[in-house]
C-alpha positions as CSV (number, residue, x, y, z in Angstrom):
1,M,125.5,105.8,73.8
2,A,129.3,105.5,73.7
3,D,129.8,108.3,76.2
4,W,128.8,106.2,79.3
5,R,131.1,103.4,78.1
6,N,134.0,105.8,78.0
7,E,133.1,107.1,81.4
8,L,132.9,103.6,82.8
9,S,136.3,102.8,81.3
10,G,137.7,105.9,82.9
11,I,136.4,104.9,86.3
12,L,137.8,101.4,86.0
13,G,141.1,102.8,84.6
14,G,141.4,105.0,87.6
15,K,140.9,102.0,89.9
16,A,143.6,100.1,88.0
17,R,146.1,103.0,88.7
18,V,145.2,102.8,92.4
19,T,145.8,99.1,92.3
20,R,149.2,99.6,90.7
21,A,150.2,102.0,93.5
22,E,148.9,99.5,96.1
23,Q,150.9,96.8,94.4
24,E,154.1,98.9,94.4
25,N,153.6,99.7,98.1
26,A,153.1,96.1,98.9
27,L,156.2,95.2,97.0
28,F,158.2,97.7,98.9
29,E,156.8,96.5,102.2
30,A,157.8,92.9,101.2
31,F,161.3,94.2,100.3
32,L,161.7,95.7,103.7
33,D,160.7,92.5,105.5
34,A,162.6,90.1,103.3
35,T,165.7,92.0,102.4
36,A,166.3,95.3,104.3
37,I,165.4,94.2,107.9
38,P,167.4,91.0,107.7
39,A,170.4,92.9,106.4
40,L,170.1,95.6,109.1
41,N,169.7,92.9,111.7
42,E,172.9,91.2,110.6
43,V,174.8,94.4,110.9
44,A,173.2,95.2,114.3
45,E,174.1,91.7,115.7
46,E,177.7,92.1,114.6
47,L,178.0,95.6,116.0
48,T,176.5,94.6,119.4
49,G,178.0,91.1,119.7
50,K,181.6,91.8,118.6
51,H,182.1,95.5,118.7
52,G,180.4,96.7,121.9
53,R,178.0,99.1,120.1
54,E,174.3,99.6,120.9
55,A,172.5,98.9,117.6
56,L,168.8,99.1,117.2
57,V,166.7,98.1,114.1
58,R,163.2,99.7,113.9
59,R,160.5,98.9,111.3
60,A,158.1,101.7,110.4
61,P,155.3,101.4,107.8
62,A,157.4,102.7,104.9
63,S,161.0,102.4,106.2
64,A,163.5,100.4,108.2
65,T,166.1,102.1,110.4
66,L,169.4,101.0,112.0
67,S,170.7,103.4,114.7
68,V,174.1,102.8,116.2
69,R,175.4,104.3,119.4
70,S,178.8,104.1,121.2
71,G,178.1,104.9,124.8
72,D,175.9,108.0,124.8
73,V,177.0,109.1,121.3
74,E,174.8,108.4,118.3
75,E,177.3,107.5,115.5
76,I,175.0,106.8,112.6
77,T,171.3,106.5,111.7
78,F,170.8,104.5,108.5
79,R,167.3,104.5,107.1
80,V,166.0,102.4,104.1
81,M,163.0,104.3,102.6
82,K,161.0,104.8,99.4
83,H,162.3,106.6,96.4
84,F,159.8,107.1,93.6
85,V,161.0,106.6,90.0
86,Q,159.1,106.5,86.8
87,S,159.0,102.7,86.9
88,G,157.7,102.5,90.5
89,I,159.3,102.5,93.9
90,L,162.9,101.8,94.7
91,P,164.7,101.7,98.0
92,R,167.2,104.4,98.9
93,A,169.2,105.1,102.1
94,E,169.0,108.2,104.1
95,V,172.0,108.4,106.3
96,R,172.7,110.7,109.3
97,L,176.3,110.7,110.5
98,N,177.7,112.2,113.7
99,R,180.4,114.8,112.7
100,G,181.4,115.9,116.2
101,Q,179.3,118.9,117.0
102,R,176.8,118.4,114.2
103,F,175.1,115.7,112.1
104,V,175.5,115.4,108.3
105,K,172.8,113.9,106.2
106,Y,173.4,111.9,103.0
107,E,171.2,110.1,100.5
108,C,172.3,107.0,98.6
109,M,170.7,104.7,96.0
110,F,171.8,101.0,96.3
111,R,172.7,100.9,92.6
112,D,174.3,103.5,90.3
113,D,171.4,103.8,87.8
114,P,168.2,103.8,89.8
115,Q,165.9,103.8,86.8
116,T,166.9,100.5,85.3
117,Y,166.5,97.7,87.9
118,P,163.6,96.2,89.8
119,I,163.4,96.4,93.6
120,T,163.5,92.6,93.6
121,E,167.1,92.7,92.5
122,V,168.4,94.7,95.4
123,A,170.3,92.3,97.6
124,Q,171.1,92.3,101.3
125,E,174.8,92.7,100.4
126,E,174.1,96.0,98.7
127,I,172.4,97.4,101.7
128,I,175.2,96.2,104.0
129,G,177.8,97.6,101.6
130,C,176.1,101.0,101.6
131,F,175.9,101.0,105.4
132,L,179.6,100.2,105.6
133,K,180.6,103.0,103.2
134,Y,179.0,105.6,105.5
135,Y,180.0,103.9,108.8
136,R,183.6,104.0,107.6
137,M,183.2,107.8,107.3
138,V,182.2,108.0,111.0
139,M,185.1,105.8,112.0
140,D,187.7,107.5,109.9
141,K,186.6,110.9,111.4
142,N,186.8,109.4,114.9
143,L,190.3,108.0,114.2
144,A,191.5,111.3,112.9
145,N,190.4,113.0,116.2
146,A,191.7,110.2,118.5
147,P,194.5,111.2,120.9
148,D,197.8,109.5,120.2
């Protein structure tokens, strides 16, 4: 008689795992809306308002993206997306930089040890700091190639 009880526990245990995945996805979506999008919007407003760039923030189901253009040149695309770790889902940045005739892709976590912190501790300042690190690479390259 215990066999059906084990099977029932297995069925409900499987449902609990699905629920955990749904909870992790919901937490990531909430992170995008509450932390990533506001951070990217702040940067976009600064770039367009004070620095003459065209900056666009887009929200997708599992990511948020900031694209920056100067005239007809795409300088950087900075995307906050999911990174799966043993403890759940954490955000990471996927960055595409304009390097003259080609684009170079980078990936970056917002903290040094991605296994030991919850997504709820990632702050807007860390997202902005990561963006600045890579945007500086674009600007440094442009300054190096600028005519005297």
